[in-house]
C-alpha positions as CSV (number, residue, x, y, z in Angstrom):
1,M,-19.4,-10.2,-12.7
2,D,-22.2,-9.3,-13.9
3,T,-24.6,-10.5,-16.8
4,L,-24.7,-9.4,-20.1
5,V,-27.3,-11.5,-22.5
6,E,-28.8,-14.1,-21.2
7,I,-29.7,-16.7,-24.3
8,R,-33.4,-19.1,-22.9
9,N,-34.9,-22.0,-24.4
10,L,-34.0,-20.5,-27.6
11,S,-35.1,-21.5,-31.0
12,A,-33.8,-20.7,-34.4
13,G,-33.9,-21.0,-38.2
14,Y,-35.5,-20.0,-41.5
15,G,-38.3,-20.7,-42.2
16,Q,-39.7,-23.7,-41.3
17,N,-36.2,-25.3,-41.1
18,I,-35.1,-24.8,-37.4
19,V,-31.4,-25.3,-37.0
20,L,-31.4,-24.6,-33.3
21,R,-33.2,-26.0,-30.1
22,D,-33.6,-25.5,-27.0
23,V,-30.6,-23.5,-26.6
24,N,-29.1,-21.9,-23.2
25,L,-26.4,-19.7,-22.7
26,T,-25.2,-17.0,-19.9
27,I,-22.8,-14.6,-21.4
28,Q,-20.8,-12.5,-18.7
29,Q,-18.6,-9.8,-18.8
30,F,-15.5,-10.6,-19.6
31,D,-16.2,-14.2,-20.5
32,F,-14.3,-15.2,-23.5
33,I,-16.2,-18.4,-25.1
34,G,-14.8,-20.2,-27.8
35,V,-18.4,-21.4,-29.9
36,I,-16.9,-25.1,-31.8
37,G,-19.4,-27.1,-34.3
38,P,-19.4,-29.1,-37.2
39,N,-20.9,-27.0,-40.3
40,G,-24.6,-27.2,-40.8
41,G,-24.9,-26.8,-36.6
42,G,-26.1,-23.9,-36.2
43,K,-22.9,-21.5,-35.4
44,T,-24.2,-19.2,-37.6
45,T,-27.7,-19.3,-37.2
46,L,-26.8,-18.6,-33.4
47,L,-24.5,-15.4,-33.8
48,K,-27.3,-14.4,-36.2
49,A,-29.8,-14.4,-33.7
50,L,-27.6,-12.7,-31.0
51,L,-27.4,-10.1,-33.2
52,G,-31.0,-9.7,-34.6
53,L,-30.7,-10.3,-37.7
54,I,-33.0,-13.1,-37.8
55,P,-36.2,-13.8,-35.5
56,T,-36.4,-16.3,-33.1
57,M,-38.9,-19.5,-33.3
58,A,-39.0,-20.2,-29.4
59,G,-37.3,-18.5,-26.4
60,E,-36.0,-15.5,-25.9
61,I,-32.9,-13.3,-25.7
62,I,-32.4,-11.1,-22.9
63,F,-30.0,-8.2,-22.7
64,E,-29.1,-6.3,-20.0
65,E,-29.4,-2.6,-19.3
66,S,-25.7,-2.2,-19.9
67,M,-26.0,-3.6,-22.9
68,V,-28.1,-1.2,-24.7
69,G,-26.1,1.8,-26.5
70,G,-28.2,4.5,-28.3
71,N,-30.3,2.4,-31.1
72,A,-28.5,-1.0,-30.9
73,H,-27.3,-3.1,-28.6
74,R,-23.6,-2.7,-27.4
75,I,-22.1,-5.7,-29.4
76,G,-19.1,-5.7,-32.2
77,Y,-19.2,-7.8,-34.8
78,L,-16.3,-9.6,-37.1
79,P,-18.1,-11.6,-39.9
80,Q,-16.3,-13.9,-42.0
81,I,-14.2,-12.2,-44.1
82,N,-15.7,-14.2,-47.1
83,N,-18.6,-12.5,-46.9
84,I,-17.3,-8.7,-47.9
85,D,-17.9,-7.4,-51.3
86,R,-14.5,-6.1,-52.1
87,K,-16.3,-4.6,-54.7
88,F,-17.6,-2.3,-53.3
89,P,-16.1,1.3,-53.5
90,V,-14.8,2.2,-49.9
91,S,-11.8,3.2,-48.3
92,V,-10.6,1.6,-45.0
93,Y,-11.4,4.9,-43.3
94,D,-15.3,4.7,-44.0
95,V,-15.2,0.9,-42.9
96,V,-14.1,1.9,-39.7
97,R,-16.7,4.4,-38.9
98,S,-19.5,2.5,-40.6
99,G,-19.0,1.0,-37.2
100,L,-20.6,4.1,-35.7
101,M,-23.8,4.3,-37.9
102,S,-26.5,2.1,-35.4
103,R,-25.9,5.0,-32.9
104,K,-26.7,7.7,-36.0
105,R,-29.6,8.9,-38.3
106,L,-29.2,8.4,-41.5
107,I,-27.2,11.6,-42.5
108,G,-25.4,12.9,-39.7
109,R,-21.8,14.1,-39.7
110,Y,-19.1,12.3,-37.3
111,S,-18.2,13.9,-34.3
112,R,-14.7,14.9,-32.7
113,E,-14.5,12.2,-30.5
114,E,-15.7,9.9,-33.0
115,N,-13.0,10.6,-35.6
116,E,-10.4,10.7,-33.1
117,R,-11.4,7.0,-31.3
118,S,-11.1,6.1,-35.1
119,N,-8.1,7.4,-36.0
120,Q,-6.4,5.7,-32.5
121,L,-7.8,2.0,-33.1
122,M,-6.6,2.3,-36.9
123,D,-3.0,3.1,-35.5
124,E,-3.4,0.4,-32.6
125,M,-4.0,-1.9,-35.8
126,G,-1.1,-0.6,-37.9
127,I,-3.3,0.7,-41.0
128,S,-3.2,4.3,-40.5
129,G,-0.7,4.2,-43.7
130,I,-3.7,2.9,-45.8
131,R,-6.6,4.4,-44.6
132,N,-7.9,6.1,-48.0
133,K,-7.4,2.9,-50.2
134,A,-10.3,0.6,-51.2
135,I,-11.1,-2.1,-49.0
136,G,-10.3,-4.2,-52.5
137,E,-7.3,-3.3,-52.6
138,L,-6.3,-4.7,-49.2
139,S,-4.7,-8.1,-48.2
140,G,-6.5,-10.4,-45.8
141,G,-5.1,-9.4,-43.2
142,Q,-5.4,-5.6,-43.6
143,I,-9.2,-6.7,-44.2
144,Q,-9.6,-8.1,-41.1
145,R,-7.6,-5.7,-39.0
146,A,-9.9,-2.9,-40.7
147,L,-13.6,-4.8,-40.4
148,L,-11.7,-5.6,-36.1
149,C,-11.9,-1.6,-35.8
150,R,-15.0,-1.8,-36.7
151,A,-16.2,-3.8,-34.6
152,L,-14.6,-1.5,-31.8
153,V,-14.7,1.9,-32.8
154,N,-18.6,1.9,-30.8
155,N,-17.0,0.9,-27.5
156,P,-18.8,-2.5,-27.5
157,K,-19.1,-5.4,-24.6
158,L,-19.5,-8.1,-26.4
159,L,-17.4,-8.8,-29.0
160,I,-18.4,-11.9,-31.4
161,L,-16.1,-12.6,-34.3
162,D,-16.9,-15.6,-36.9
163,E,-14.2,-17.5,-38.2
164,P,-11.7,-14.5,-37.7
165,N,-8.4,-16.5,-38.8
166,T,-10.2,-17.9,-42.3
167,Y,-8.2,-16.5,-45.2
168,V,-5.2,-14.6,-43.1
169,D,-1.3,-15.2,-42.0
170,N,0.1,-16.9,-39.7
171,R,1.6,-13.4,-38.2
172,F,-1.9,-11.6,-38.3
173,E,-3.4,-14.5,-36.9
174,R,-1.1,-14.6,-33.9
175,E,-1.2,-10.6,-33.5
176,L,-5.3,-11.2,-33.5
177,Y,-5.6,-13.5,-30.6
178,E,-2.9,-11.9,-28.9
179,K,-4.8,-8.3,-29.1
180,L,-8.0,-10.5,-27.9
181,K,-6.4,-12.0,-24.9
182,L,-6.2,-7.9,-23.9
183,L,-9.1,-6.6,-24.9
184,N,-11.0,-9.7,-22.8
185,D,-9.7,-7.0,-19.9
186,K,-12.4,-4.8,-20.6
187,L,-15.4,-7.2,-22.3
188,A,-16.6,-10.1,-23.0
189,I,-15.8,-12.4,-26.4
190,L,-17.2,-14.8,-28.5
191,L,-15.1,-16.5,-30.9
192,V,-16.6,-19.0,-33.3
193,S,-13.2,-21.6,-34.4
194,H,-12.9,-24.7,-35.9
195,D,-8.9,-24.2,-34.8
196,L,-8.8,-25.7,-31.0
197,G,-5.2,-26.2,-31.3
198,T,-5.0,-22.2,-31.9
199,I,-8.2,-21.0,-29.5
200,S,-7.8,-23.2,-26.3
201,T,-4.9,-21.5,-25.2
202,Y,-6.8,-18.0,-25.1
203,V,-10.4,-19.0,-24.5
204,K,-11.9,-19.7,-20.7
205,S,-14.6,-22.1,-21.7
206,Y,-16.6,-23.4,-24.8
207,A,-19.5,-23.3,-26.3
208,C,-20.4,-27.0,-28.3
209,V,-23.0,-26.1,-30.6
210,N,-24.6,-28.9,-33.0
211,S,-28.4,-28.1,-32.9
212,S,-28.2,-27.8,-29.3
213,L,-25.6,-26.1,-27.7
214,H,-23.3,-27.7,-24.9
215,Y,-21.4,-25.4,-22.2
216,H,-18.0,-26.3,-20.7
217,S,-16.7,-24.6,-18.5
218,G,-12.8,-24.2,-18.7
219,N,-10.5,-24.2,-21.6
220,E,-9.0,-28.0,-21.6
221,V,-9.9,-30.4,-24.3
222,T,-11.5,-33.3,-22.5
223,P,-12.8,-36.4,-24.2
224,E,-16.6,-35.3,-22.9
225,L,-15.9,-32.0,-25.3
226,L,-15.3,-34.1,-28.3
227,K,-17.7,-36.0,-27.9
228,S,-20.5,-33.4,-27.5
229,Y,-18.7,-31.7,-31.0
230,E,-19.2,-35.1,-32.9
231,C,-17.3,-33.9,-35.6
232,P,-13.2,-35.1,-36.3
233,I,-11.4,-32.3,-34.9
234,Q,-7.4,-32.6,-34.4
235,I,-5.8,-31.6,-32.0
236,I,-1.9,-30.9,-31.9
237,S,0.2,-31.9,-28.6
238,H,3.1,-30.7,-27.0
239,G,5.6,-33.9,-25.9
240,D,8.9,-35.6,-26.0
241,I,7.4,-36.7,-29.8
242,P,4.9,-33.9,-31.4
243,H,2.0,-35.8,-32.5
244,T,-1.6,-35.5,-33.7
245,V,-4.7,-36.6,-32.3
246,L,-7.5,-37.5,-34.8
247,H,-11.0,-38.0,-33.2
248,K,-13.4,-40.4,-35.2
249,H,-17.0,-39.5,-36.2
250,L,-19.4,-40.8,-34.0
251,T,-21.8,-43.5,-35.4
């Protein structure tokens, strides 16, 4: 498989506060990596560094040539829904097409192909009927559908999702993960989640982030994985008697 992104000895944070130290990770074509770790461990900081939203303090992030498109890297990003300003007066259609802005001038029209791509994605996500609605009128699941369309409209090679199942109903959550499974045949996915029980069915490997980063190939939830996570995790197992295992804090 081709390498898309190489993170080497990365340290990043805010001001003088170092959140991530000496992080190494290789993201390859068709990877599906579940990013897990305790709150405050650096998961969001890792995403921001990848997206170029914060500078690196040390180390480097190397994007292969195939990841460069127009004026930006070929990355699609679906943020946490609670970071969206629902009062902003913008329609679903405008939200979707805003994913094209990175490769356009500040003022410019969308091409026919770009409009067709936007319409196609909205059809696939089942939101064509609400395309003219304001974002503030939508349910959590509808907003996530619109944001996923925005993340995909620019044909990314890497899709990054930050807690995508927050504030959505169970039905859309299932649809979302099945959609991601299909998308993984075309692009790499980096998925931040606390829900190990659900994502273990879909991800191919784990990146455990808690100041440093521990990479685990394979999607099996092992004692080693739980140990590196250093946070209580709820695991739901299938068996003769359904049961839940809680892992204690390390001391």
